[in-house]
Residue, then its C-alpha position, 0 to 999 in steps of 0.5 A: m499499499r503506498i502512503e499516498d493512497m492510505t486515508l488519515d484514520q489509516l496514516m494515524e494508526l500508522n504513526t502510532l506503530i511506528c512511535q511505539r515501535i522507536d520506544q521499543l528500539q530506544e529502551r532497547e538500546t538503554m537498557e543495552a547501555l545500562m548492563q555495559l556499566r560496571l562500579g568505577m566506571k567513568v560515566t557522563f550524561e545531561g543532567r537537568y542543569g547540564q552535563v554531568f560527571g561522575i564514577 
């Protein structure tokens, strides 16, 4: 099916499915990154007030 031939309802449903899939992939990436963390590692991340560094 071509996107140009889809109704508004079909496009909205497709959008929902795409957003859900993006969320799943981002969650997977986050979990994989967290599993790599080890005690004593240097880390940085974006906090509420800018970049945060820690060990």
